[in-house]
C-alpha distance (Angstrom), angle and dihedral (degrees) to the residues before:
residue distance angle dihedral
M1 . . .
L2 3.79 . .
I3 3.82 131.7 .
G4 3.74 111.7 -112.3
D5 3.75 115.9 -52.1
T6 3.79 93.7 -27.9
D7 3.84 133.4 94.3
L8 3.82 91.0 -117.8
H9 3.85 106.4 124.5
I10 3.81 120.1 -139.0
V11 3.81 91.4 -120.6
T12 3.88 91.3 55.1
F13 3.86 89.3 44.5
L14 3.86 92.6 54.0
F15 3.78 91.5 49.7
I16 3.84 89.7 50.6
I17 3.83 92.8 51.7
L18 3.85 93.2 46.3
E19 3.76 91.2 48.7
I20 3.71 94.3 48.6
V21 3.78 90.4 53.2
M22 3.83 88.4 48.7
L23 3.81 91.5 48.3
I24 3.84 90.1 55.0
I25 3.76 93.5 48.7
Q26 3.83 93.7 46.6
G27 3.82 90.3 46.0
I28 3.79 90.3 56.0
F29 3.82 91.5 50.6
Y30 3.83 90.3 46.7
L31 3.87 91.1 52.2
Q32 3.77 87.7 53.3
K33 3.85 92.2 50.4
P34 3.84 110.8 18.8
E35 3.77 91.8 167.0
E36 3.83 88.9 74.4
K37 3.83 100.7 102.3
S38 3.81 94.6 179.8
R39 3.80 90.6 58.4
K40 3.74 91.2 50.7
Y41 3.80 93.0 52.7
Y42 3.82 88.6 47.9
I43 3.84 92.5 51.2
I44 3.81 90.5 52.0
L45 3.71 91.5 49.1
L46 3.80 89.9 49.3
A47 3.75 93.0 48.0
L48 3.84 91.6 50.1
L49 3.88 90.4 49.9
I50 3.85 90.8 53.5
V51 3.83 91.6 50.2
K52 3.85 89.9 47.5
N53 3.80 91.9 49.5
I54 3.77 93.2 48.9
A55 3.85 92.2 47.9
M56 3.79 93.7 44.1
G57 3.78 91.9 48.2
L58 3.77 97.9 47.3
F59 3.75 105.7 32.6
P60 2.96 144.7 104.7
D61 3.77 94.8 27.2
P62 3.78 124.6 152.8
K63 3.81 91.7 -155.6
I64 3.84 89.6 65.2
T65 3.82 96.4 83.3
F66 3.77 100.4 166.6
I67 3.80 91.3 67.9
P68 3.89 115.8 59.9
M69 3.77 113.8 -119.2
I70 3.81 92.2 -119.9
A71 3.78 90.7 54.9
Q72 3.84 88.9 50.3
Y73 3.72 91.9 54.0
I74 3.86 89.2 48.0
L75 3.77 90.6 52.6
T76 3.82 94.5 47.4
Y77 3.79 96.9 46.5
G78 3.77 95.0 33.2
A79 3.84 90.9 57.8
G80 3.81 90.8 47.9
F81 3.89 93.1 48.5
I82 3.83 92.5 47.6
M83 3.90 89.8 49.0
A84 3.85 90.5 48.0
S85 3.85 91.1 46.4
Y86 3.82 94.6 51.3
F87 3.77 94.9 48.6
P88 3.84 100.3 76.8
Y89 3.85 87.2 41.8
Y90 3.82 88.5 55.1
F91 3.82 92.6 53.1
Y92 3.80 91.9 41.3
R93 3.85 92.2 55.5
S94 3.83 103.9 29.4
Y95 3.87 96.0 44.3
N96 3.80 97.3 28.6
I97 3.80 92.7 -125.9
R98 3.83 99.8 165.8
Q99 3.78 94.3 -174.3
L100 3.84 87.9 72.6
R101 3.79 95.4 56.3
W102 3.81 97.9 97.1
H103 3.82 92.5 45.1
A104 3.77 93.3 44.6
T105 3.80 95.1 49.7
K106 3.86 105.2 27.0
G107 3.83 115.4 3.0
I108 3.79 93.2 59.9
F109 3.75 90.6 59.2
L110 3.72 98.0 41.3
F111 3.80 98.4 47.7
L112 3.82 103.6 24.0
H113 3.87 110.3 32.9
A114 3.78 102.8 25.6
P115 3.78 97.4 50.4
F116 3.75 96.0 45.1
I117 3.86 96.4 45.8
L118 3.81 91.6 45.2
I119 3.83 98.2 44.7
F120 3.78 94.9 37.9
T121 3.83 92.6 50.1
L122 3.82 94.2 47.8
E123 3.78 93.7 44.7
Y124 3.76 93.6 46.1
L125 3.80 94.0 48.9
I126 3.80 91.1 47.9
Q127 3.79 102.1 43.2
G128 3.89 103.8 15.8
D129 3.79 90.3 -139.2
I130 3.87 112.0 130.3
D131 3.78 97.0 -168.7
Q132 3.75 93.6 47.9
A133 3.85 92.4 46.0
I134 3.80 88.9 51.7
N135 3.84 91.5 51.0
Y136 3.80 92.2 50.9
G137 3.89 91.9 43.5
L138 3.79 92.8 52.0
Y139 3.92 95.5 55.9
I140 3.77 97.5 89.5
P141 3.83 97.4 32.9
A142 3.80 89.9 52.9
V143 3.72 92.0 51.9
Y144 3.76 91.5 44.6
G145 3.86 89.9 50.4
L146 3.80 89.9 60.0
V147 3.81 91.2 46.0
L148 3.85 91.1 47.6
G149 3.83 88.1 50.1
F150 3.79 89.4 55.8
V151 3.77 92.9 47.1
L152 3.75 90.4 49.1
L153 3.73 95.1 50.3
R154 3.82 90.9 48.6
A155 3.79 92.1 47.8
I156 3.82 91.9 49.3
R157 3.81 90.2 48.6
L158 3.79 90.6 53.8
R159 3.85 90.4 44.5
Y160 3.76 92.4 54.0
R161 3.82 101.6 33.9
D162 3.81 90.1 113.3
D163 3.77 91.0 58.0
V164 3.87 91.6 47.6
K165 3.86 90.3 52.9
N166 3.77 87.0 53.6
H167 3.74 93.5 43.8
Q168 3.79 94.8 -111.2
Y169 3.77 102.0 138.8
F170 3.78 105.1 153.2
D171 3.87 99.3 93.8
M172 3.79 93.6 41.8
I173 3.77 95.2 49.6
A174 3.77 92.7 42.6
V175 3.84 92.6 51.3
Y176 3.84 89.8 46.9
C177 3.90 89.2 54.9
A178 3.86 91.0 48.0
V179 3.76 93.4 47.8
I180 3.76 99.0 53.0
P181 3.86 98.7 65.1
Y182 3.77 94.2 50.3
A183 3.84 97.0 41.7
S184 3.85 86.5 57.1
L185 3.88 96.9 48.2
A186 3.86 94.8 106.0
F187 3.83 90.8 39.8
C188 3.87 89.3 53.7
A189 3.75 92.3 45.1
Y190 3.79 90.0 55.2
F191 3.81 90.3 57.4
R192 3.81 92.6 42.8
I193 3.87 97.0 -130.3
S194 3.77 115.3 -164.1
Q195 3.80 121.4 -83.4
V196 3.89 91.1 -114.3
N197 3.87 93.2 51.5
E198 3.78 92.4 46.0
A199 3.84 91.7 47.9
L200 3.86 91.1 49.7
L201 3.81 90.6 46.2
T202 3.84 99.2 48.5
N203 3.80 97.6 34.9
G204 3.80 91.6 42.9
G205 3.79 89.3 57.1
F206 3.80 89.4 47.4
A207 3.81 90.7 51.5
I208 3.81 87.1 58.9
I209 3.84 90.9 48.4
T210 3.85 87.3 50.9
V211 3.81 91.4 53.0
L212 3.74 91.1 50.5
F213 3.77 91.9 45.7
I214 3.81 93.4 52.4
R215 3.75 91.5 43.5
N216 3.86 90.9 50.9
S217 3.85 91.3 46.1
I218 3.81 90.9 53.6
K219 3.72 90.6 46.8
Q220 3.88 91.8 49.4
S221 3.84 89.9 50.7
R222 3.81 89.6 51.6
E223 3.82 91.2 48.9
D224 3.78 91.5 48.8
S225 3.75 88.8 50.2
V226 3.82 90.5 50.4
R227 3.79 90.5 49.5
L228 3.72 92.0 49.2
Q229 3.87 89.9 52.0
M230 3.80 89.1 47.4
L231 3.73 90.6 54.5
R232 3.73 93.4 49.3
N233 3.85 92.0 47.5
S234 3.77 92.3 48.3
L235 3.82 91.6 49.1
K236 3.88 90.4 52.6
K237 3.89 95.2 43.4
S238 3.77 102.0 39.6
E239 3.73 127.1 70.8
I240 3.88 91.2 -166.8
P241 3.78 112.1 124.1
V242 3.81 115.0 -99.0
I243 3.81 90.8 -114.7
E244 3.78 93.0 56.3
Q245 3.78 89.8 47.5
E246 3.84 89.9 55.0
L247 3.77 91.1 50.3
A248 3.79 93.1 50.1
T249 3.72 89.3 49.5
E250 3.79 90.7 50.5
H251 3.83 91.4 49.0
L252 3.74 89.0 49.6
E253 3.82 96.0 53.4
E254 3.88 90.9 45.4
N255 3.80 92.4 49.6
M256 3.82 93.8 48.5
I257 3.81 88.9 53.7
Y258 3.74 92.3 44.6
Y259 3.79 94.2 53.5
G260 3.85 91.3 44.8
L261 3.77 98.3 -118.4
T262 3.86 116.1 179.2
E263 3.75 120.4 -123.2
R264 3.83 91.1 -101.3
Q265 3.87 89.5 51.3
K266 3.75 92.1 48.5
E267 3.74 95.1 55.1
I268 3.77 89.8 52.7
A269 3.81 93.8 45.7
R270 3.74 90.3 54.6
L271 3.76 90.3 57.3
V272 3.75 92.7 44.1
V273 3.80 93.1 59.7
Q274 3.84 88.4 50.1
D275 3.84 87.5 62.7
Y276 3.72 96.6 -114.8
K277 3.81 116.0 155.0
Y278 3.69 118.9 -113.2
K279 3.87 90.9 -113.0
E280 3.83 89.8 53.5
I281 3.82 91.9 48.0
A282 3.84 89.3 52.2
E283 3.85 89.9 51.7
M284 3.80 93.5 47.5
L285 3.75 92.9 49.9
S286 3.80 97.3 38.7
R287 3.83 92.7 -119.1
T288 3.72 135.4 126.8
L289 3.87 118.6 -96.3
K290 3.85 87.7 -123.5
T291 3.90 89.9 55.9
V292 3.87 90.1 49.2
E293 3.76 92.9 49.1
K294 3.79 90.4 49.3
H295 3.79 91.9 53.2
I296 3.83 90.1 47.5
E297 3.81 88.7 52.9
N298 3.79 92.9 50.6
I299 3.90 91.4 46.8
S300 3.78 89.2 50.8
K301 3.79 91.9 49.7
K302 3.88 90.3 51.6
M303 3.82 91.6 48.2
D304 3.88 93.3 41.3
V305 3.87 92.9 -128.1
K306 3.77 127.8 133.1
T307 3.96 107.8 -164.3
R308 3.74 131.9 48.9
K309 3.79 90.2 -116.7
E310 3.75 91.8 55.7
L311 3.79 89.0 46.5
E312 3.85 92.7 53.9
E313 3.84 91.9 46.0
A314 3.91 89.6 51.0
L315 3.79 94.1 47.2
L316 3.89 91.6 50.4
A317 3.79 97.5 36.4
K318 3.79 115.6 127.4
N319 3.79 92.3 -138.4
P320 3.87 113.4 36.2
I321 3.90 94.8 -171.0
K322 3.91 91.4 56.2
S323 3.82 91.2 43.2
H324 3.81 90.8 49.2
K325 3.93 91.4 50.2
S326 3.80 92.5 46.5
A327 3.85 96.4 48.3
């Protein structure tokens, strides 16, 4: 079922309306807290998806005579390529997956944009057939899309390996499911899948990303609340001057970065130096005691310490290098 006298399907149209509403809501939240980088990256992804849905739904259409057919093809495939290009960058920045840096900043242009533009242009100039030029132009991007999908899955597995060891699979499986539709965009474009199937594929992947984003936002709010409560408790319990407390916190943050602690390990380390028991930490973070103990074990290995006392001293040490050598 199409909208009016256009090629825009009702399914694509409904996705566009829902995503515009979501864009407005997320935009309001971002204006309230512009320091939230993850929300900014999410909003950009959402805006690009809306543009892609509109271009995919409306073009190419011979009935639209005021826009040349070649320009309609450029709008359609251009929106898709930009969306596919931003996707690995989104995961690189939002989920701190460093293995994607090269693909997100260089590989996507070398193996997605450049081959398509070069081959499409040459083929179109020689043969004058847009569809045939697109087919030839999509060969390398389609193959690269599959390669990028493999790289993404491998990088995500490495990123979430601590979760897997502790049987926390939700994030990793959800990200896997979200990656597959976008990694196959060029491949699907080559086979010219229908508008409805492409809309369901790409918007379904984005729905999973949205669930992850909301889940992580809630989790971040809870962590912020825990940190605020920790700060209040520390100010009540401790007689250390405020200036010394600030220095200790600064050393802690620097040391956690130096030793390469993950975000999950950092939140536990912050509670460890506040003298909370492991059971209390598990309750505060809604995790099992076994999971917390496993994280503590991994932190201790990274910092080359054996006891909790040594761990606290290493975390708060003024010079992490000296602390590491002496441990």
